[in-house]
C-alpha positions in Angstrom: 12.7 4.0 2.1 14.9 6.3 0.2 14.9 9.9 1.4 14.3 12.8 -0.8 17.8 14.0 -1.6 17.1 17.3 -3.4 19.0 20.6 -3.2 16.5 23.4 -2.9 16.8 26.9 -4.3 14.4 29.2 -2.4 12.7 32.1 -4.3 10.4 34.1 -2.0 7.9 36.6 -3.0 5.5 38.5 -0.8 2.8 41.0 -1.5 0.5 41.9 1.4 -3.2 42.7 1.3 -4.2 46.2 2.4 -7.6 46.8 3.9 -10.3 46.4 1.3 -7.9 44.9 -1.2 -8.7 41.5 -3.0 -5.1 40.9 -4.1 -2.7 38.8 -2.2 0.1 36.3 -2.9 2.8 34.9 -0.6 4.7 31.9 -1.7 7.9 30.0 -1.8 9.1 28.1 -4.8 11.4 25.3 -4.1 13.0 24.0 -7.3 15.3 21.0 -7.4 18.8 22.0 -8.5 19.5 20.6 -12.0 22.9 19.2 -12.8 25.1 20.8 -15.4 25.3 17.6 -17.4 23.7 17.0 -20.8 19.9 17.0 -21.1 19.7 13.3 -22.0 21.4 12.4 -18.7 18.4 13.7 -16.8 15.7 11.8 -18.8 14.3 8.5 -17.6 14.0 5.9 -20.3 11.3 3.3 -19.4 10.4 0.7 -21.9 6.9 -0.7 -22.5 5.8 -3.3 -19.9 6.6 -6.9 -20.7 4.1 -9.1 -22.6 2.5 -11.4 -20.0 0.8 -14.6 -21.0 -2.1 -14.5 -18.6 -5.8 -13.7 -18.8 -5.5 -11.0 -16.2 -2.5 -9.4 -14.4 -1.4 -6.4 -12.3 1.8 -5.1 -10.7 1.5 -2.8 -7.6 3.8 -0.9 -5.4 2.7 -2.0 -1.9 3.9 1.1 -0.1 2.2 3.7 -2.3 -0.5 1.7 -4.0 0.7 2.8 -7.4 -0.2 0.5 -10.3 2.8 0.0 -12.6 1.3 -2.5 -15.0 -2.2 -3.9 -15.5 -4.2 -5.8 -18.1 -7.9 -6.9 -17.6 -7.3 -6.2 -13.9 -11.0 -5.7 -13.0 -12.4 -8.8 -14.6 -14.0 -11.1 -12.0 -12.4 -14.5 -12.5 -12.4 -17.8 -10.6 -9.6 -17.3 -8.0 -9.1 -21.0 -7.0 -6.9 -21.2 -3.9 -6.1 -17.5 -4.0 -9.3 -17.3 -2.1 -7.3 -18.5 0.9 -5.6 -15.1 1.1 -8.9 -13.7 2.3 -9.5 -16.7 4.6 -6.2 -16.0 6.3 -6.9 -12.2 6.4 -10.2 -12.8 8.2 -8.4 -15.2 10.6 -5.6 -12.7 11.3 -8.2 -10.1 12.0 -10.1 -12.3 14.4 -6.8 -13.1 16.2 -6.0 -9.4 16.5 -9.4 -8.7 17.9 -8.9 -11.4 20.5 -11.8 -13.6 19.3 -9.6 -16.6 18.7 -6.0 -17.4 19.5 -3.2 -19.3 17.7 -3.4 -21.9 20.5 -7.1 -22.7 20.0 -7.8 -26.4 19.7 -10.0 -26.6 16.6 -12.4 -29.5 16.1 -12.1 -31.2 12.7 -15.6 -31.8 11.3 -16.6 -34.5 8.8 -17.0 -31.8 6.1 -13.5 -30.5 6.7 -12.0 -34.1 6.7 -13.9 -35.0 3.4 -12.8 -31.9 1.4 -11.4 -32.7 -2.0 -8.4 -31.2 -3.7 -5.2 -30.2 -1.8 -5.0 -31.3 1.8 -3.0 -31.0 5.0 -4.5 -34.4 5.9 -6.3 -33.6 9.2 -8.5 -36.4 10.6 -12.2 -36.1 11.4 -13.0 -35.9 15.1 -9.5 -34.7 16.1 -8.3 -31.4 17.6 -5.8 -29.3 15.8 -4.1 -26.1 16.9 -5.3 -23.1 14.9 -1.7 -22.1 14.2 -1.1 -25.5 12.5 -4.2 -25.2 10.5 -3.1 -21.7 9.3 0.2 -23.2 8.1 -1.6 -26.1 6.5 -3.8 -23.7 4.6 -1.1 -21.2 3.7 1.9 -23.5 2.9 0.2 -26.7 1.9 -2.9 -25.0 0.5 -5.1 -27.4 2.4 -8.8 -27.2 1.6 -9.5 -29.2 4.7 -7.7 -26.7 6.8 -9.6 -23.8 5.2 -13.0 -25.3 6.2 -11.8 -26.2 9.7 -10.7 -22.6 10.2 -13.9 -21.2 8.8 -16.1 -23.4 11.0 -14.1 -22.6 14.1 -14.3 -18.8 13.6 -17.9 -18.5 12.3 -19.6 -21.8 13.1 -20.1 -22.7 9.5 -18.4 -22.1 6.2 -21.4 -20.2 4.9 -21.3 -17.8 7.8 -17.6 -17.4 7.3 -18.1 -16.6 3.6 -20.4 -13.8 4.7 -17.6 -12.4 6.9 -15.3 -12.6 3.9 -17.7 -10.6 1.8 -18.0 -8.0 4.6 -14.2 -7.6 4.7 -14.1 -7.3 1.0 -16.5 -4.4 1.1 -14.5 -2.7 3.8 -11.3 -3.1 1.7 -13.0 -1.8 -1.4 -12.7 -5.0 -3.3 -15.4 -4.2 -5.9 -15.1 -7.3 -8.1 -14.9 -10.1 -5.5 -17.6 -12.3 -4.1 -17.0 -15.3 -1.8 -19.1 -18.5 -1.4 -16.5 -20.6 0.4 -13.2 -20.5 2.3 -11.1 -22.7 0.0 -11.6 -21.5 -3.5 -13.2 -24.7 -4.9 -15.2 -23.7 -8.0 -18.7 -22.4 -7.4 -20.8 -20.1 -9.6 -20.3 -16.4 -8.8 -17.3 -17.1 -6.5 -14.9 -14.6 -8.1 -12.0 -12.2 -7.5 -10.2 -9.8 -9.8 -6.5 -9.3 -10.1 -6.8 -5.7 -8.7 -8.7 -7.0 -5.7 -6.1 -9.7 -5.0 -3.4 -7.1 -5.1 -5.3 -4.7 -2.8 -6.1 -7.6 -0.4 -2.5 -8.8 -0.4 -1.3 -5.2 0.3 -3.7 -5.0 3.3 -2.5 -8.3 4.6 1.2 -7.3 4.5 0.5 -3.9 6.1 -1.9 -4.9 8.8 -0.6 -8.3 9.8 3.1 -8.6 9.1 3.6 -11.4 11.7 0.8 -13.4 10.1 2.2 -12.7 6.6 5.5 -14.2 7.6 4.0 -17.6 7.3 3.7 -17.1 3.6 7.5 -17.2 3.3 7.9 -20.6 4.9 9.1 -23.1 2.3 7.6 -26.3 3.8 5.4 -27.6 6.6 5.2 -31.0 8.2 2.0 -32.3 9.8 1.4 -35.8 11.0 4.8 -36.7 9.6 3.7 -35.6 6.1 6.0 -33.0 4.7 4.7 -30.8 1.9 6.6 -27.9 0.2 5.2 -24.5 -0.4 3.6 -24.5 -3.9 5.0 -21.0 -4.6 8.1 -21.9 -6.6 9.3 -18.3 -6.6 10.3 -18.8 -3.0 12.9 -21.2 -4.1 14.0 -19.3 -7.2 14.2 -15.7 -6.0 15.6 -14.7 -2.6 13.7 -11.4 -2.8 10.3 -13.2 -2.9 8.6 -13.8 0.5 5.1 -14.8 -0.5 2.3 -15.1 -1.3 -0.1 -17.8 -2.7 -0.7 -20.1 -5.7 -4.0 -21.3 -7.0 -5.2 -23.8 -9.7 -8.5 -25.3 -10.9 -9.5 -26.2 -14.4 -11.8 -23.1 -14.4 -9.2 -20.7 -13.1 -6.1 -22.0 -14.8 -2.8 -21.5 -13.0 -2.7 -18.4 -10.8 -0.1 -16.7 -8.5 0.1 -13.7 -6.3 3.8 -13.0 -5.7 5.3 -10.4 -3.4 9.0 -9.4 -3.2 11.2 -6.7 -1.7 14.3 -5.1 -3.1 16.1 -1.8 -2.1 13.3 -1.1 0.4 10.6 -1.5 -2.3 7.9 -4.0 -2.1 6.0 -5.1 -5.2 3.0 -7.3 -5.5 2.3 -9.1 -8.8 -0.8 -11.0 -9.7 -1.2 -13.3 -12.6 -4.4 -15.2 -13.3 -5.2 -17.8 -16.0 -1.8 -18.9 -17.1 -1.1 -22.3 -18.7 1.1 -24.1 -16.2 2.9 -24.0 -12.9 6.0 -22.9 -14.6 4.2 -20.3 -16.6 2.7 -18.6 -13.6 6.1 -18.3 -12.0 7.8 -17.0 -15.2 5.1 -14.4 -15.9 5.2 -13.2 -12.3 8.9 -12.9 -12.5 8.7 -10.8 -15.6 6.5 -8.3 -13.8 8.6 -8.2 -10.6 11.8 -7.7 -12.6 10.3 -4.9 -14.7 9.1 -3.1 -11.6 12.3 -3.3 -9.7 14.5 -2.4 -12.7 12.7 0.8 -13.7 10.9 2.1 -10.6 11.7 3.0 -7.0 9.7 3.8 -3.8 10.8 7.2 -2.5 10.0 8.9 0.8 9.0 12.4 0.0 8.3 13.6 3.6 8.8 12.1 7.0 6.5 12.2 10.0 6.0 15.8 11.3 8.6 17.1 8.8 9.0 20.9 8.8 9.1 22.3 5.3 9.4 26.0 6.1 9.3 28.6 8.9 7.1 31.6 8.0 6.5 35.1 9.4 3.4 35.4 11.6 1.8 38.8 12.3 -0.1 39.9 15.4 1.0 36.9 17.4 2.8 36.2 20.6 5.7 34.9 18.5 6.9 36.0 15.1 7.2 32.7 13.2 5.5 29.4 12.8 6.8 26.0 11.5 4.8 24.7 8.5 5.0 21.1 7.4 3.5 17.6 6.8 2.3 15.5 9.7 2.4 12.1 8.1 4.9 10.2 6.0 4.5 10.6 2.2 5.8 8.1 -0.3 5.8 8.0 -4.1 6.7 5.6 -6.8 9.0 7.3 -9.3 11.2 6.3 -12.2 14.4 4.8 -10.8 17.3 7.3 -10.5 15.2 10.4 -10.9 14.9 11.7 -7.3 17.4 14.6 -8.0 15.2 15.9 -10.8 12.0 16.2 -8.7 10.6 19.7 -8.3 8.9 20.8 -5.1 6.6 23.8 -4.9 5.5 25.1 -1.5 2.9 27.9 -1.6 1.7 29.7 1.5 -1.7 31.1 0.6 -2.0 34.3 2.6 -0.5 36.6 5.1 -0.3 34.6 8.3 -2.0 36.2 11.2 -2.5 35.0 14.7 -4.3 33.1 16.2 -3.1 29.9 14.5 -4.0 26.4 15.7 -2.0 23.2 15.4 -2.9 21.4 12.2 -4.4 24.5 10.6 -4.0 24.4 6.8 -1.7 27.2 5.7 -0.9 26.3 2.2 -0.1 23.6 -0.3 2.9 21.6 -1.5 3.3 19.7 -4.7 6.1 17.5 -6.1 6.4 16.7 -9.8 8.8 15.3 -12.4 8.3 17.2 -15.6 4.5 17.2 -16.1 3.8 14.3 -13.8 2.6 15.2 -10.3 3.6 12.7 -7.6 2.1 14.5 -4.7 -0.2 17.5 -4.1 -1.6 18.2 -0.7 -2.0 20.7 2.1 0.7 21.9 4.6 -0.3 22.7 8.1 0.9 24.6 11.2 3.1 22.4 13.3 2.6 24.6 16.4 0.0 27.0 17.8 0.5 30.8 17.7 -1.7 32.9 20.1 -2.7 36.5 19.6 -0.1 39.0 20.8 -0.6 41.9 23.0 -2.6 45.0 21.9 0.5 47.0 21.3 2.1 44.1 19.3 -1.0 43.9 17.1 -1.0 47.6 16.4 2.8 47.6 15.6 2.3 44.7 13.2 -0.7 46.3 11.5 1.4 49.4 10.9 4.2 47.3 9.6 2.0 45.6 7.1 0.4 48.9 6.1 3.7 50.5 5.2 4.9 47.3 3.4 1.8 47.5 1.3 2.5 51.1 0.4 6.1 50.6 -0.6 5.8 47.1 -2.0 
């Protein structure tokens, strides 16, 4: 990700609390340096999102979870084969847990063999590697593969659907309910565009090796070659997934994911009119997001933001910072106009423990706040000797007297 390339001007103000006093403020204001160019050069011009010919759609920054565009994103709709994203997510989780392996030989039942709709053409009574079934489901969108996977993992498709619903609850998918592993139409079997975006984000983040299958353009099984139904894989080199779906009830649907300039976007369109339309409308969303936004790294792991004076300690200073990486989605080209404010809440006195909250940091652009959270001690500070504590007490006392 891009790093925060901001020149800071530090303005430090201290006023120390005297015994019995309720007044205190110690803070550092870090303001981004502003170029001497004309004002219009610093503004970000972002047009309205494109018109998308779909029943429901959403555009999400996968790194930050920021929603850039949405319309009817929480309406539960028939998801068709987009259901298979959850089927593969559950399978990937089971593989990670060691409950199944990619080399498992999966028995093909009569039910799996007889599945209607798209197929990978497995035969009843045969044994097929789980890895092949996953590719047959992801690349060829095989309903037969979906059922075989579900039965292998859970014993029956109905039990597997229960697992899908439990994962949906854990992921916070509030408008999804599963009755099967393939996405064939059934009453109450629904997903929303937002839920599909959140699920796809979780798949990319948790199981990157598994997700790599979604970028494969074709798969051959039993000498039958079938191309990936996601046409954007062939049109846009930035696209590396994820899944198409179509039934009469659902219309033509697509979840598409692409990376550019270290930014990953996930676009979901549901209920378009044709295979071409779902690709075109998804491309509109991706192009808009990449053109006008960027993913910016605000802070790195264990990044020290300031070193502050500590009183009554065995050392005289403590590093203060952020322990985890922080990212934000901002208007493209505006990183130099971000303003960062770091406020240390009180006179710092030992003892101080690692991770102790010592203040707050916020980052904004104009009136829009991109991050607001605590800053903590990056190291421990133990109490100093008795003489050191007396000396520091007197130091603070005279500072309070003379300002």
